[in-house]
N, C-alpha and C positions, 0 to 999 in steps of 0.2 A: 165313936172312935173308928178309925180305919186300920185295917191290917193288910199289909202287902206281903205276899208269900212268893218267894222265888224258888222254883223247883228245878234242879239240874240232875243230870245223870252223874252217878258216882265216878270218880277217876277209875280207869280200868274197864269200865263198861263201854262197849263199842257204841259209837254215836253215828249211825249212817246218815241221818239228816244233817248233822254238823259237817260230815265229810262232803256231802252234796253241796252244801252252802259254801264251804271252803273252795271246792272245785269251781263252782260258778263264779265266785269272787275272783279267782285267779284268771278264769277265761275272760272276765271283764277288765282285766288289767290291774287288779289290786294285788300286786305280787308281795307286798309287805305283810301279808297275813299268814302266820305259821299254822295255827290250829284253830278250829272253830268247834265250839260245843254249844248246842242249843238247848233250850229249856222252855219253861212256861212261867208266866207271871199271873198271879191271881190276886185281885183286889177285893177285899171284903169290907162292907160297911157293917159295923157291929153296934148293937144297942148298948152293949156293956161299956161302962165308964171307968171301971177299975182296971188299970193296966195289967196287974197280975192275973186277975180272973180272965181278962181278954186273951192274954198269952196262953193260959192253960186251955181255954176253949179252942183257940186256933191250933194249938199243938195237938189236941185230940182230933180235930178235923183233918189235919195233915196225916196223922197216924192211921185214921180210919178210911179216908177217901182221897185227899188231895195229892198225896205222894205215895208211890210204891216204894216203901222204905227198904226193900231188898236191893233195888238198883238205883234209887234216887236219894239225893240229899235235899234238904229244904232249909230256907232261912226265913224267919218271920221278922218283919219290921212293923212296929206299931206307930201310928201317926195320930196325933191329937190326943 
């Protein structure tokens, strides 16, 4: 089973990298972009075959390591 984890900064948390990307896009002529928020994508190959157990395991991984839950949100998508 595969787990895809999307980690993004919570709304209200300043995102200087997103601002820099937005500024660069505007300087390249992409004026239709209003706001940019950047994050990280983590793909995990799991030996677990039970979706509920896999979700619980990945949830624990996010809480302990993959996301800083004070300033970041995360979303888990299980595949397979």
